[in-house]
C-alpha positions in Angstrom: 60.6 25.9 39.6 57.3 26.0 39.4 54.3 26.4 37.4 51.5 29.0 37.9 48.2 28.8 36.5 46.8 32.1 35.9 43.7 33.8 36.1 43.2 33.7 32.6 43.6 30.0 33.1 46.8 29.6 31.4 49.8 28.8 32.8 53.1 30.2 33.2 56.8 28.8 33.5 59.1 29.9 35.8 62.8 29.0 35.4 65.5 28.1 38.5 68.9 28.6 36.3 70.9 27.9 39.7 69.2 24.6 39.9 71.4 22.2 37.5 68.7 20.8 35.6 68.1 22.1 32.2 66.1 24.8 30.8 64.1 22.3 28.7 63.8 19.9 31.1 62.6 22.4 33.9 59.5 23.3 32.0 59.0 19.3 31.0 59.1 19.1 34.6 56.6 21.5 35.7 54.4 20.5 32.5 54.2 17.3 34.1 53.8 18.6 38.1 50.9 20.4 36.7 49.1 17.2 34.8 49.6 15.3 38.4 48.0 18.7 40.1 45.3 18.7 38.0 46.3 22.7 36.9 46.7 20.9 33.5 43.7 18.8 31.7 43.7 17.0 28.2 42.8 20.0 25.5 44.4 22.8 27.2 47.1 24.8 25.5 50.8 25.4 26.4 51.7 28.8 26.3 52.7 29.2 22.5 56.6 29.1 21.9 56.9 32.8 21.0 55.7 33.7 24.6 57.5 31.5 26.4 60.2 32.6 24.5 59.6 36.6 25.5 58.4 35.3 29.1 61.9 33.9 29.8 64.4 35.4 27.2 64.9 31.9 26.5 66.2 30.4 23.0 63.2 28.9 21.2 64.7 25.9 20.5 65.1 24.9 24.3 61.1 25.5 24.3 60.5 23.5 21.5 63.1 20.9 22.6 60.4 20.7 26.1 57.3 20.7 23.7 58.4 18.1 21.4 59.7 16.2 25.0 56.2 16.4 26.6 55.1 15.1 22.6 57.3 12.0 23.1 56.1 11.1 26.5 52.5 11.4 25.2 51.3 14.2 26.4 51.2 16.9 24.4 50.9 17.2 20.7 51.5 20.2 18.5 48.3 21.4 15.8 50.4 23.2 13.2 49.1 27.1 13.4 47.5 26.6 16.8 50.0 26.1 18.8 50.5 22.7 21.5 47.7 20.7 23.3 47.7 18.6 26.4 46.8 15.3 25.4 48.1 13.1 28.1 47.1 12.5 31.5 49.3 10.9 34.5 47.6 10.3 38.1 46.1 13.0 40.0 45.1 13.1 43.8 41.8 14.4 44.1 41.2 17.8 44.8 40.0 17.7 48.4 42.9 15.4 49.5 45.5 18.0 47.6 44.4 20.4 49.4 44.5 19.0 53.1 48.1 17.3 52.1 48.8 20.7 51.4 48.0 22.1 54.8 49.9 19.6 56.6 52.9 20.9 54.6 52.5 23.9 54.6 52.1 23.5 58.7 55.6 21.5 58.4 57.2 23.7 56.2 56.5 26.7 58.5 57.8 24.6 61.6 61.0 23.9 59.6 61.1 27.2 59.1 60.8 28.2 62.8 63.4 24.9 63.6 65.9 27.8 61.8 66.1 25.2 58.3 66.7 27.9 55.1 64.8 26.6 52.3 68.5 24.5 51.0 67.7 22.5 54.3 64.3 22.2 53.9 64.6 20.2 50.4 67.5 18.3 51.9 65.5 17.5 55.0 62.2 16.4 52.3 64.3 14.6 49.9 66.1 12.2 52.5 62.2 11.6 54.4 60.9 11.1 50.6 63.6 8.6 50.3 63.5 6.9 53.3 59.7 6.4 52.6 60.0 5.5 49.2 62.7 2.8 50.2 60.1 1.6 53.4 57.8 1.2 50.7 59.6 -0.4 48.1 60.8 -3.2 51.0 56.7 -3.6 51.8 55.4 -4.0 48.5 58.5 -6.7 48.1 
């Protein structure tokens, strides 16, 4: 599940039908990720419902549900006749730091693949390490 920043400045949703995550929630999470990475900022327009429906071959109600959830979270707002626009923000790591972290993660992924891990193995290892780090952070903060 990823969101791609198009060269035209818009975004394009990608779905993973095997993830077990409801489609509307995949869209919500992708918008949240794009906000965290700085791909979307207040004022940006989300793709029109009809364009998402055409591009992903999903029910319009699914997209509307995702956009309503984003509105409920204070991240987006619909403008009648215009579309849905980003209104809120989430914590964003500075681009310079993101780039350095991305390079390090890319090296780690290359090492993991060279060691023979497939995508599911990488995901499991990363999730385990993230869980451990989060738990340690909680213990240290307490």
